[in-house]
Backbone bond lengths (Angstrom), bond angles and torsions (degrees), N, CA, C in turn:
res aa  C-N    CA-C-N  psi(-1)  N-CA   C-N-CA  omega(-1)  CA-C   N-CA-C  phi
1 X - - - 1.484 - - 1.474 108.25 -
2 X 1.286 116.72 112.06 1.479 119.87 -176.08 1.529 110.87 -84.31
3 X 1.358 118.68 178.69 1.381 129.44 -169.41 1.495 118.77 -47.07
4 X 1.334 114.07 -165.69 1.498 120.70 -179.29 1.489 110.40 -82.83
5 X 1.382 116.86 170.46 1.426 119.14 178.26 1.518 112.77 -59.58
6 X 1.312 116.57 151.60 1.409 123.87 179.41 1.578 112.37 -62.95
7 X 1.317 115.95 -37.43 1.429 120.68 178.72 1.561 105.68 -119.84
8 X 1.409 113.83 114.77 1.470 116.13 176.29 1.497 112.25 -56.36
9 X 1.335 115.37 139.36 1.404 121.01 -176.00 1.511 117.68 93.53
10 X 1.330 115.28 -8.71 1.427 121.63 172.39 1.422 112.10 -110.93
11 X 1.327 114.80 157.31 1.492 122.55 -178.19 1.581 107.55 -79.87
12 X 1.270 117.05 134.34 1.445 122.55 170.67 1.567 109.83 -95.71
13 X 1.229 118.81 121.70 1.542 120.78 176.11 1.456 108.11 -105.55
14 X 1.362 116.42 131.37 1.412 123.35 176.53 1.494 110.03 -127.91
15 X 1.368 113.83 133.42 1.453 120.64 177.63 1.580 110.32 -106.97
16 X 1.327 114.67 123.75 1.429 118.45 179.64 1.477 109.18 -105.29
17 X 1.384 114.28 111.92 1.508 120.48 -174.52 1.499 107.83 -92.94
18 X 1.346 114.71 115.97 1.482 119.11 -177.14 1.546 110.94 -84.13
19 X 1.331 114.00 125.29 1.425 121.47 175.93 1.482 110.32 -85.63
20 X 1.314 118.68 173.20 1.392 125.66 -173.91 1.575 111.07 -58.36
21 X 1.317 117.68 -40.04 1.411 122.07 -179.73 1.568 115.55 -84.35
22 X 1.325 115.99 -3.08 1.473 121.10 -174.56 1.560 110.45 -72.69
23 X 1.226 117.66 160.62 1.463 120.31 172.33 1.506 110.87 -67.07
24 X 1.303 118.48 163.95 1.434 118.70 -179.32 1.548 113.14 -66.81
25 X 1.335 118.84 169.93 1.441 118.74 -179.13 1.468 113.53 -63.21
26 X 1.335 118.43 -36.82 1.431 120.74 177.17 1.419 114.67 -59.33
27 X 1.452 118.35 -46.02 1.425 121.93 -179.36 1.566 110.76 -66.99
28 X 1.303 118.97 -33.97 1.418 119.47 177.63 1.493 109.72 -70.81
29 X 1.309 120.28 -36.70 1.402 123.09 173.72 1.505 111.34 -57.27
30 X 1.280 118.16 -42.83 1.472 123.96 178.20 1.501 110.48 -59.13
31 X 1.449 114.21 -48.41 1.393 119.55 -179.67 1.459 113.87 -60.14
32 X 1.336 116.38 -46.31 1.494 123.86 179.68 1.496 109.89 -62.62
33 X 1.283 118.75 -43.77 1.467 123.53 -179.95 1.599 110.89 -61.14
34 X 1.318 113.99 -45.11 1.392 120.46 175.55 1.526 114.06 -56.21
35 X 1.378 115.06 -48.85 1.396 122.55 178.97 1.566 112.36 -58.71
36 X 1.295 113.02 -43.91 1.511 120.10 179.50 1.569 107.70 -63.00
37 X 1.374 115.42 -49.37 1.461 117.46 -177.28 1.498 111.61 -64.30
38 X 1.393 118.85 -31.20 1.473 117.23 177.98 1.504 108.92 -71.31
39 X 1.277 121.69 -15.96 1.464 124.93 175.38 1.503 111.93 -95.96
40 X 1.369 114.31 16.46 1.524 121.16 175.71 1.524 111.10 62.86
41 X 1.378 118.09 31.41 1.394 123.49 176.67 1.502 112.31 -100.00
42 X 1.301 121.35 140.89 1.436 122.55 173.26 1.576 108.20 -80.90
43 X 1.343 113.68 147.92 1.428 119.67 -172.83 1.542 110.30 -132.60
44 X 1.395 117.42 138.29 1.370 121.94 165.23 1.532 111.88 -122.71
45 X 1.302 117.98 122.08 1.448 122.90 178.49 1.543 109.83 -99.68
46 X 1.336 113.45 118.31 1.490 120.76 179.42 1.521 107.30 -89.55
47 X 1.312 117.57 125.29 1.432 124.47 174.45 1.566 111.22 -113.29
48 X 1.285 118.55 166.88 1.472 121.84 -175.72 1.517 111.24 -80.56
49 X 1.363 120.91 -17.42 1.493 120.17 176.87 1.506 109.86 -157.21
50 X 1.330 116.18 169.10 1.454 119.95 173.87 1.491 113.23 -60.31
51 X 1.323 119.28 -47.10 1.497 118.60 176.01 1.489 113.08 -56.70
52 X 1.278 120.13 -38.70 1.412 128.37 178.32 1.586 110.74 -61.12
53 X 1.305 112.96 -42.77 1.452 121.67 175.81 1.525 112.61 -61.79
54 X 1.390 116.36 -41.20 1.380 121.48 178.66 1.501 112.04 -69.97
55 X 1.347 117.89 -37.78 1.481 119.88 176.25 1.513 110.07 -64.70
56 X 1.360 118.62 -41.96 1.422 120.75 179.05 1.590 110.21 -62.56
57 X 1.259 114.22 -38.80 1.483 119.86 178.57 1.541 109.55 -58.42
58 X 1.329 115.69 -44.88 1.419 120.89 179.90 1.496 112.70 -63.48
59 X 1.387 114.88 -43.93 1.458 119.10 176.97 1.542 111.15 -61.06
60 X 1.298 119.48 -36.60 1.439 122.12 -176.65 1.570 109.51 -64.77
61 X 1.320 119.13 -23.95 1.477 122.17 175.74 1.544 109.03 -73.35
62 X 1.394 120.99 -19.04 1.376 124.33 -171.15 1.543 112.01 -112.63
63 X 1.285 114.05 -28.08 1.512 116.10 -167.64 1.566 109.78 -132.48
64 X 1.271 123.72 133.83 1.437 123.81 -1.82 1.522 114.21 -70.76
65 X 1.321 114.67 147.57 1.500 119.31 -177.02 1.498 108.51 -59.06
66 X 1.338 116.32 148.13 1.473 126.83 173.26 1.551 107.58 63.12
67 X 1.334 120.62 21.06 1.445 121.19 172.54 1.460 111.27 -126.96
68 X 1.317 119.51 157.74 1.472 122.03 179.03 1.458 109.73 -121.27
69 X 1.355 117.23 125.68 1.435 121.66 -178.71 1.544 108.02 -119.98
70 X 1.345 119.63 100.89 1.468 120.31 -177.62 1.519 111.48 -64.35
71 X 1.310 117.96 122.60 1.404 121.98 -178.80 1.518 114.46 -146.98
72 X 1.317 117.41 166.11 1.502 120.87 175.99 1.594 108.15 -151.91
73 X 1.299 113.45 160.93 1.417 119.99 170.86 1.479 109.59 -77.07
74 X 1.278 117.05 136.86 1.504 124.45 -177.36 1.539 103.25 -65.12
75 X 1.382 114.69 133.72 1.375 121.06 -175.70 1.511 120.09 87.44
76 X 1.350 113.44 -11.56 1.486 119.76 178.64 1.516 107.21 -70.85
77 X 1.311 114.19 159.43 1.492 120.22 173.91 1.543 108.25 -59.39
78 X 1.348 115.79 136.95 1.445 123.57 -176.65 1.500 115.85 61.53
79 X 1.344 119.57 16.27 1.454 119.63 -177.61 1.517 111.35 -68.57
80 X 1.389 117.92 -21.32 1.375 118.26 179.95 1.489 116.15 -68.10
81 X 1.330 121.24 -14.87 1.419 127.40 178.28 1.504 110.65 -86.35
82 X 1.316 119.52 -19.26 1.491 119.46 -176.71 1.498 110.56 -78.81
83 X 1.350 115.58 136.50 1.470 120.01 173.68 1.503 118.55 -70.27
84 X 1.348 115.82 -20.49 1.437 124.35 175.18 1.522 111.42 -123.19
85 X 1.372 114.33 117.46 1.444 121.03 179.85 1.594 106.59 -109.46
86 X 1.306 112.79 147.33 1.474 122.16 178.98 1.493 109.47 -124.30
87 X 1.293 121.34 127.96 1.455 122.02 175.53 1.503 113.40 -168.88
88 X 1.278 118.31 -170.71 1.431 123.13 175.20 1.478 111.02 -92.46
89 X 1.364 118.44 168.16 1.445 121.94 -175.22 1.552 114.08 -54.20
90 X 1.294 114.81 -35.25 1.464 120.31 -179.32 1.550 111.28 -65.05
91 X 1.362 115.65 -24.26 1.477 120.08 179.92 1.418 114.99 -90.47
92 X 1.372 118.16 1.88 1.446 119.70 -173.77 1.552 116.14 -52.51
93 X 1.264 111.74 129.23 1.536 120.69 -178.09 1.551 109.35 -117.26
94 X 1.332 114.34 165.90 1.504 117.77 177.78 1.560 106.30 -62.22
95 X 1.364 113.68 142.71 1.484 122.17 179.79 1.460 106.30 -163.44
96 X 1.385 116.68 156.08 1.415 119.92 172.34 1.559 112.37 -70.83
97 X 1.338 114.06 -39.92 1.470 122.14 -175.48 1.503 110.95 -122.74
98 X 1.342 120.50 132.96 1.413 124.57 174.21 1.510 107.56 -114.76
99 X 1.284 115.92 126.69 1.517 119.03 176.03 1.497 104.07 -110.72
100 X 1.361 115.11 118.92 1.484 118.99 -171.96 1.520 109.37 -108.13
101 X 1.383 113.48 121.69 1.495 121.39 176.05 1.525 109.80 -111.18
102 X 1.281 117.96 11.10 1.526 118.58 -179.47 1.527 108.38 -109.99
103 X 1.348 114.26 160.83 1.458 119.81 -171.40 1.520 116.74 -72.56
104 X 1.399 115.40 -11.46 1.495 120.36 -179.16 1.520 110.69 -91.10
105 X 1.267 119.32 150.87 1.485 123.33 172.72 1.500 109.01 -68.85
106 X 1.270 117.50 150.88 1.531 121.16 174.10 1.487 108.55 -67.92
107 X 1.329 117.51 129.05 1.468 119.89 179.55 1.576 108.73 -73.88
108 X 1.263 116.20 147.45 1.463 121.09 178.19 1.481 114.31 49.56
109 X 1.337 119.50 55.92 1.472 121.59 -173.46 1.493 113.40 -59.88
110 X 1.338 114.22 -26.45 1.466 120.47 -176.64 1.567 113.02 -63.15
111 X 1.361 114.06 -11.11 1.491 117.41 177.24 1.529 112.79 -81.25
112 X 1.280 116.05 -5.31 1.466 123.26 -172.93 1.609 107.29 -119.67
113 X 1.377 115.20 151.00 1.476 116.15 172.59 1.485 111.08 -74.17
114 X 1.338 116.51 -38.49 1.472 119.33 -172.42 1.548 108.54 -138.07
115 X 1.317 116.60 140.59 1.462 120.31 168.09 1.491 104.17 -126.56
116 X 1.353 116.22 125.13 1.429 123.91 -179.45 1.521 107.19 -113.52
117 X 1.377 114.16 117.89 1.391 121.35 178.84 1.536 111.59 -105.51
118 X 1.334 117.08 124.99 1.437 119.91 -176.91 1.553 107.02 -102.25
119 X 1.331 113.73 129.99 1.547 120.33 -171.01 1.507 104.86 -115.17
120 X 1.356 119.44 105.81 1.398 123.26 172.66 1.531 112.43 -66.11
121 X 1.336 114.18 170.81 1.514 120.77 -177.05 1.568 110.91 -71.20
122 X 1.252 120.45 -32.32 1.505 125.14 -170.83 1.531 108.29 -57.44
123 X 1.341 117.90 132.07 1.374 121.34 -174.34 1.568 113.97 -62.87
124 X 1.318 117.10 -37.75 1.386 117.18 175.03 1.507 115.21 -59.84
125 X 1.302 118.21 -38.66 1.454 121.62 175.19 1.529 112.75 -73.01
126 X 1.258 116.81 -29.39 1.467 121.02 175.74 1.519 108.06 -69.26
127 X 1.394 119.89 -38.76 1.373 119.37 177.94 1.567 114.15 -65.90
128 X 1.316 116.69 -38.12 1.435 122.75 172.64 1.591 112.98 -57.12
129 X 1.354 111.11 -41.60 1.449 117.86 179.17 1.537 112.39 -68.51
130 X 1.282 118.17 -34.61 1.494 121.55 174.25 1.528 108.76 -62.01
131 X 1.305 116.56 -41.57 1.516 119.38 177.70 1.560 108.14 -60.38
132 X 1.282 114.13 -43.96 1.514 118.43 -175.50 1.491 108.54 -68.39
133 X 1.329 120.05 -37.14 1.474 121.80 178.04 1.490 108.86 -62.29
134 X 1.355 117.63 -43.13 1.518 118.03 -179.53 1.495 107.12 -64.70
135 X 1.342 118.61 -42.52 1.511 122.32 -177.92 1.549 108.06 -51.83
136 X 1.344 112.03 -57.58 1.425 113.40 -177.90 1.544 116.47 -61.86
137 X 1.318 116.67 -36.79 1.473 122.13 174.02 1.485 110.35 -58.82
138 X 1.359 116.49 -44.97 1.540 121.23 -177.71 1.583 108.61 -67.42
139 X 1.297 117.32 -16.77 1.550 120.25 177.50 1.492 109.51 -89.51
140 X 1.357 118.43 3.16 1.406 119.82 176.13 1.545 113.23 90.73
141 X 1.289 116.41 7.53 1.500 121.62 179.63 1.588 107.43 -90.51
142 X 1.317 115.71 159.22 1.430 118.76 179.77 1.534 106.81 -119.98
143 X 1.307 119.69 89.20 1.430 124.08 -177.50 1.571 108.55 -68.52
144 X 1.403 112.29 143.80 1.457 118.22 177.10 1.535 103.69 -111.97
145 X 1.379 114.32 158.90 1.443 118.36 174.07 1.532 111.35 -122.29
146 X 1.307 114.89 152.10 1.408 122.96 -179.13 1.503 109.15 -137.99
147 X 1.339 120.04 123.29 1.481 121.40 176.53 1.483 108.22 -86.25
148 X 1.388 116.41 129.06 1.454 125.73 -179.98 1.549 105.08 -110.30
149 X 1.289 116.34 118.03 1.479 119.88 -178.21 1.579 111.03 -119.65
150 X 1.297 114.92 -4.36 1.574 119.28 -178.04 1.534 108.39 -136.09
């Protein structure tokens, strides 16, 4: 996860392009969430479904190894105390950082400091990410891209 937005008060959008040798999107989401949490930033991770949110929550208990990432499912009891929330787009809550694992762009990205888009290798998912990139650019944002190969 690289620095702060170029212009304070605006959302910085970053696309992480996964290479063949890169970890899966879920593992990268865990790493990015951990990095944000270590910077005292609140995080919301958007998944494609409630079962996907539950699977990601299970992964956060195990990965990265030997690290602890406090998290909760959005809408769960006491979820408001967790610095990292996981849920579907309809559950989106205020946060400093949004990590998006779903094919739709984050609505009203200007309400967040950072939006992190993870782009898997599959061409269908890459095409959806190209559409999201254009959406953000059309909203006056300047998305950055980062290639992830490890």
